[in-house]
N, C-alpha and C positions, 0 to 999 in steps of 0.2 A: 526374633531371641533367638541366641543360639545354646542352648541349655539339655539340660539331662534328659530332658521328659522329648522333649524335641528334636533332638537328636535315638533318642527311642523309637521315637514315633517316626521316624523317616526310615529304617534300621524295618519295619515293623512293613511299611510300606512299601519299599522296591523288595525285601525277603525274598520272596514271588521271581523273580526276575534278573536275580547274580544271584553267582558259585558263593556257599560258605567257602573262602581256599581257608587246605594246613598248612597246618604248622610243622617246624620241620628239627627236631631238636639235632646237634650235629657235636664234633670230639673239639673243643675247644682247644682243645693240645695242638691237632692238626691244622687250626689259624693261628694259634698266641705263639706256637713251641715253647721256648724259654717264658716267656709273656705268661703263661698262665701260670695262675694261682690262685689253684680251687673256684677255676670258672667254668660257668655253663652259658650257652649262646644258641638258641632258635632263630629258624628265621620266619617268616612271612611269610610265604610263597604266592603274593597279591599281584605277578605275571600268570598265574593261572586261573584270573580275571575274565569274563569277555572279552571279548576285543583288545584282549595283551596286556592291559594294565587295573588300575583301580581307576578309571577317571566313569566308568558305566555309575559307581553306587553316584556321584554327584548328576551326574545328566539324565537317569532316572528319574532322583527326587525330584529334578528340575523340572521335570513337565509334568507327573504322577502327583505332584501336591499343587501343580494347577487349579479352578475349577473346573475346567472344563480341555479335553488337549488339545495344544494348538489345531491348524489349517495347515503347516507345513511350519517347517527348521531350517537354523544356521549358524553354522558355527565358525571362527578362524581358529588357524590351528597349525599347530609347527610336524603332526602326524598324530600325536594318542590320544587327545583330545578330540580330534577328527574321527577318528575310527569309531570311540565311543560312545559319540553323537550318532553318528551312522546308523552304525549297532542299534545303539535304544529308539531308534527313529523308525528304522526300520522293521525290530521285532514289534512297535505300538501302532504300525502300520501309518505310519508321519512324511511326507516327502522334506529329500533332505540333499540339503548343500550345504556344501564346504568347505571352506576356502582355505587352500597351502599356500606357504610361497613354495620359491621352486629351488630350497635348499631342502626342503624335504626329502628322507630318504624312501627310496622308491618302492620297500618293504612298507611303508607304510600309507603309501600313496596307493597300492595296491589294497590292504587293508580295508581302505575307506572307500574304495570303489566294489570289492566282494562284498560289502552291505549295501548295496546300492546306490548310495548317495552318488548325486550329482555334485561334479568336484570341479573345481578353477582351480589350476596351480598358474600363479602368478605372483609376483615382487619377489625384492632381494630375498625376506625378513620377514619376520612375522608379525611387525605392524602393516608393511603391505598388504599383508595377507588379509589381518585387524578391518584396516581403513577398507578396504576392497567390502568382503565381509558388510559393513559398518552402512557404505553406500549399500546394494542389494535391501539388505534392512528397511531401509530409508525405504526405497522402491516400492518392498514388497509387500511390509508388514509381516515376514517373515517373525518366528518365536524366536529370542536369541538366548542361545545357553552359551553363557562367558566361561574359560576352563578355568577361573582361579576365584574368580573376586566379585565374586558374589555371596549371598549367605547360607541361601539355595548349596548352592553351589560347597560349599566346607560343607558346611550341615551332612549334604549324603557324603562328602570324601569322613569325614568323622563316625563311621559307620564300620571305614576299616577299626580302629581303635575299639571300640563296644562289641567287635564282632573275637578280634584277637584276644584283647582278655576275660571272654567268657572263656577261651579256650584255654587257659596256661591263666593260673593266679600270683603269681609271684616272681614277678619279671624286679630285678632292678630297675633297670636303662630298655629305653627303647634310642635304636637309631631310626631316621626319617629322611631321606633325599627330600630336597626341596628346587621344585621351580619357580611358579609368581607365590606358589604359600601355598595355596589350596589345602592340598591333603596337610600338609604342616598345622596351619591354623586347626583345621577342623577336630583332628587324632590329640593333639596337644591338648582342645579346649576340654573334649573326653577325658582325655586320660588323671587331668590337676581335677576333677571334680570328683574323680570318684575315689583317687587312687597318689600316692607321692612317687609314683615313681620320674624318673629322669627321664625328660627328654634331649632327646641334641637332635640336631638338626645337622646337613651336609652338603656342601653343594661341591663343583666341580669349583679351581679359584678362578679361572677367567671367565666363567655362570654362574656371579655372585650375589644376587641383586641380595635374597632377603640378607646376610653376610653385611654387604654395601650398605641398606638401609641399617641394621640396627647399629653398625658403627656412627652412622652419621643422623640415628635420630627421628629420620622418612627416609621414605621410597627417593633412591635418586636414579636413576636411567644409568646403565650400563651399557656396553657392547659385548653382550656375549658371543663365545668361540670356541673351540675345543671338541668333541667328539661326543659330548654328549648337552650339546648346544641344543640339538635337535628338542631335546622334553625336556631339559633342567633350562633354558635357557630363555627365559621371559627378563625382557628387558628392563624394567622395572620392577619391582615384589607388591602386591595387591596393598589396599592404603588399609581394608580388610582383613586382609589376611596377615597383615607388617604389627595391627592394634594386638590382634587376637597372638599372636607367637610372639610379642615384645614382652605377654604379658605369661607367656606358660609354658615357653622354652629353657629349658635352663645353662645350653651350649649352645654356639655356633661354629661350628669349625668347617674348614674346604679339603683338598684333595685334590692331589694333580691327574692329570690325564693318564700317564703311564702308573698310578696307580690303582685306574678303575679297570685299563687296561688288562690288569692284574689279576685282579677281585673278578675280572669276567672273563677269566681264564681258572681259577680258579674255579669256582662255581659251578664250572661244565664239568673241568677238568676232574672233581671229584666228588661230586651230586650231579653231574648232567643236567646243570638247571641252566636252563638259555636263559641270558639276562641279558636286554639293550646297555648299553653301558651309564644312562641313568638310574635302571635299572639296579645295577651293581657298585652307585658310585655309594651308597650306607655300610657295605659289605666291605669297601673298600677304605672307608674309614677306620677299621680294627683291622682288615687285615695286615694294613700298613704302617698299625702299628702308631697310625699320627692319632686317635683316640686312645686313652690306655686306658686296661679296664682298669679296674682298683678292687682287690681281693678277696675273693666267695662272691664277685659279683656276676649275677647275671641278666646278661644283656638276650632284646632283641632286635632280629635285623630284620627290615620292614625289604622286600622285592620288590619294588613295584612294578618295572616292566619288565614286560620279556616277546619287545619287536623290534626282533634283531635279526641281524644278515645272516641267513645260517651259512656259506661258506667261510664267517669267521669261524668257524665250529666244527667244520668236515674236513 
């Protein structure tokens, strides 16, 4: 069950293992320019979470909610999920194997290795990495942690919203980047359980699995590409994620790669925040003007990942 109590219980369970990431109030005028109409903007800096993204929340809950810890774990990932599972397994002293496609960025592969996981880099895309992972699980009985389309993963990711709303009380809107949909499924569910805050989904136009699922009334396959495909590039939105997002998300929008690159640069230039492209996508929605702020609107933006190539910022 995904309900308020289950999310609160999940947060209590994982709280000793995660960081309570800060929020940062920023100048709406600096971001919106002459579009500012008495707006307020705050950032939730989840890129400061262990392993560089929000994903340890779901990974820790997936493991800690079991009646006993598994003897080994495995996951397929474009990078951030693999790093989160590797970090989580290391902290809980569980052997871990991560399967990533050859397209995964080197900083994310290095991150997974840093956490001591056995890593297999093979396949041209996430689907092939997932197939390799499933074969390994079938052969070894390793415990599987899905990146997004699992209720325990979704529940763990929902704790971002619980934590955020405990830090700031009067948001009108939150803007969240989307890959396979686990984060926004969990966050939007909790937000709607406790408030009337609007929830806005953001994807890049060439990696927009949830956007196309909403348009078609069901998850459909897409071919992810572009600068954020390693973190937002699910080939199909999860069915559980789709159901929850379709119920609880108010607006679904897409940004272009060039908007994300500009947002990445602005986050670094103005705030010294290092965000990977997927982590900057929600900020890109407002900095580009694709999301139009209403007068007096107070907006929260989730910066969800920071595993970027550092030479982009130096």
